[in-house]
N, C-alpha and C positions, 0 to 999 in steps of 0.2 A: 369496482374500485381496486386498483393495483396495491401491491404490498411494499411499494417503495417509500421510504421515509424521506429520501432526497432524490430528486430527479431533475436533470438539466437537459435542455434541448438546444443544440447549436450554440452553445455558450462561447462568446467571443469577448476578449478584452484587448483593446489597443491602447498603447501609450505613445502618442505622437507617431513616430515611424516604426515603432516596435510592437509586434503582435505577440502579446504574452500568452494568450490562450486562444486556441484556434478551433472553435466550433465543436466543443466536446459534449458528449451525451453521457452523463453519469447516471447510474441506476443503483441505488444503495438500499438494500432490503432491511426491513425492520428487524431489530433484535440480533444483528450481526456485527462483527468487527470487520470494517472495510479498510484495507491497507492501501493508502494512496502513495504510490512509489514513483520515484524519478530522481535524477541527479539534481544537485543544487542549481537553481535557475531554470528548472523545467516548467514552472508555472503552478506548482503545488500551492504555495502560499497565496498567490493571487486568486486562485480558484477558491480557496478556503475563505478569503476575505469577501469574495462575492457571495458565497453561501451564507455568510453572516450579515450581509448587507452593508459591510464596511467600505466596499468598492462597488461602484455601479458598473454593470456590464455594458460593453459597447453595443452588443446585440445578443439575442437569445433569451431564453427564459429559465427561471429557477423556481422549483417548488420544494419547499421544506415542510414536512408534516402535512402535506397535502395543500399547503397555502402558498400563494405567490409572495415571494420575499419583498418585491417592490411595493406591494399594496398592503400587506399585513405583517410587516417586519416586527413591529412592537409585540404583536400577539405571538409570533413565532418564537422570538427570543426569550419569552417567558419560559419556554420549554427546551431551551438549548443552553448547554454549558460549553465553554471553550477555553482552551489554553493555546494561544497563538504565539509561537516562537519562544518567549520566556515568560515566567510568571510575573504578574504585577503585584508588588507588595511594598510595604513600608518597613525598611530594614530595622529601624529603631523601635518598632512595635513587636509584641509577641505574636505567636501564631494565632492565639485566640483573639487578640485585638484586631489583627488583620481581617479575620473572618467575621468579626463583629461589624466591621464597616460594610462588608458585603451583605451581611444579614439585614442591616438597616436599609440599605438600598433596595433589596429585594422584598423587604417587609415580611421576614420569616420569623418563626419562633426561635427562641434561644437554643432549644433542644437540637436544632438543625446543625449548630456548630459542633456539638458533642458527637452527633451522628457521623459527620464527615471526617472529623478528626479520628474517630475510632476506625473508620473504613480505611483511611490511608496510614493508620498506625503511627499517629503523631500525638496521641492523647497524653503520653507521659512528658512531652515537651511543650505542651500547650502554652505554658507561661514563660517559655524561653524566647529571647529576642531573635528575630529572624536573621539578623546579621551574624549570629553565632551558628547558624545552620550550615550543614554540608550542602553541596549542590544537589545531591539526591533528595535531601529533606526539603529543599526549596521547591524542587519539582513536584514532590508529593503534596506540598502545601498548595501549589498551583492547581493540581488536580482536585484537591479538596474544595478550592474556590469554584472550580468548574462544576462540582457536584452539588453545590448549594441549591436547594429547591428541588432536588431529585429530578433533573431534566430527562426528557425522553431521548434527546440526541446530545452526544458529547463529542466535541471536535478537538483533537489534540495534534498540534503542529510540531513535529520533531520533539516529542516529549522526552526522549532519552539522549538528546544532543549533549555531548560533553561528559556524560556519566561514565564511571568505571564499570566493569562487568557486574559487580555486585549491585550497583545502583540500577543498571539496566534490567537486571533480573527482578528487582523489587517493583519497578514501574510496570514491567511486562505482566507480572502476576496481578497487579492492581487492575490493569486494563482487561485482562482475561476474565476477571471476576465480575466486571460490570454487567455484561449481558446475562450471566448466570444468576447473579444475586439481585440485580436491580431491573432486569429486563430492558436495559438501555441499548441503544444503537451507538456504536463508537466508530468515528472516522479517525484513523491515525495516519499522519503523513510521515514519510521517512525516505532517506536515500539509501537505506541498507536493507537489502532483500532478506538476509538471514534473520534479522530482527523481526520483520513482518511475517516471515514464514512460520514463526513459532507461535503467532497469536491470531492471525487474520483468517476469516472464513472466505473472504473474497478480496481480490486486489484489482486496482486500476493502475496501469503503468503509463506515465506521461513523459514525453520528451519534447523539448522545444515547443511546448504548448499544444501538442497533439496527443490524444489518447490512443496509445498503440495497442493496448490489450485491456480487456475487462472480463472478469470471470473468476472462477475458483482456481486455486493453485494446481489441483489435480488435472484440470483441463489443460493447463499450460504444459504440464509434464507430458500428457498424452499427445500433445501437438508436436512433441519432440520426435525427430527422425534420426535414426542411427546412420552412421557412415562407416563403411567397411572397406578396408584396403585388402586387395586380393591380387595374387599373381597366378595366371592361368594359362594352360596350353591353348594354341590357336586363338590368340588374343582378339584378332579382328572379328572372327566368327562369334566369339563369346560376347563381344560388345554388341553386335547386331541382335543376338538373342536377348540380352538384358534390356536393351532399349525397347524391343518389342514387348517385353513384359512390364514396361512402365517405370524402369529404374533410370535414375540420372547417373551418368558416367563422366568421370574426369580422369584422363591419363596422367600418370606421374612416373617418369622413367619407364620401367618395364611393368609397372603395376597399375591397377585401376582402383580409383575411389568410386565405390558404388553407394548410392544413397536412395532410400525409399521408405515409405510409410510402414511402420512396424517391422522393419527389416532386422533380422538377426543373422549372426555369423553362421549358425547352424542351418538356417533356412537357405541362405545363399549357397553354402557349400553343397547342400543336398540338391538344389536346382542345377548347379553346374555339373556335379558328378553324374546325376541321372541323365543329363543331356550329352554325356560322353566326354566331358572336359576334365583334365587333370588339374587339381588345385595344389599349387606348390607353396603358397603362402596365404595366410588369412589372419587379419586382426580387426577388432571392432573398436570403434570410438563413438561413444554416446555423449551428447552434451549434458552437462549437469544443469540444474535449475539456475545456478549462479551464472553459468555460461550463457544460457538463454536470455537471462535478464540483461547481462552485459551486452549481448549482441543487439538487443533492442534499444538500449539506452546509450551505448558508447560507440559502437561501430557505425560508420557511415553506410547507409544503404546504397548499393550499386544499382544504377538504373540500366 
């Protein structure tokens, strides 16, 4: 048996002439925080709705907690908590009264309300009307609702949307505590890499319905290749040498852009000098993680 709490195969969702999700294979490990990244309109929310059984796939399969969502949805959802887009609450009721409604629906003990309010640090305002809450407090209440019943899987769709830096920090700390203190698996969708980078164990990057990358952030960093600008004597001969050694070359005026796996300025300089070439200029440009994310999700790929 594999260790995936969520697994999809060739998951597709079409809306008339629009293909929102294009055959994605998600593999989300138990006990991790999985960052689901992509620009607005990339297909994140549609995918999440399919994982929850709120939207039926056009084709493909979904397993959550080892069960088929189409066949055993009710059984699955007993162990899944979710906050999709914005919290659902009654503004004229208190935090406690809102959670009491959820408690009755789920047939839980009253102590469950106290437990989740303590966890999201809203115990002191339990009797305050939600319409008087800040946006950050409302988001925490939404997470409290998702935690009712102590679910194995928690799905949070853009949980920090619209929050100020302080609110983002609070929500981030709550999310990071879930696997550590509760053993939960958390899926967090966002369009902001820097936010996910600070909490996720693994990420999936989606653009226009296609899963472009899936794995841990360190592997994405390691996949980065440096690009070095160099000016060298006997340019044409140097180009032949570098191509033979597997580097990609692009000429720019009198200089060369040299690109290669794990290439450093020191290594390139050494190779050229030991081969008898004079190096007159050398500078290194490495892509940041943000650059790589943007190149995957923003720039158009050239065929």
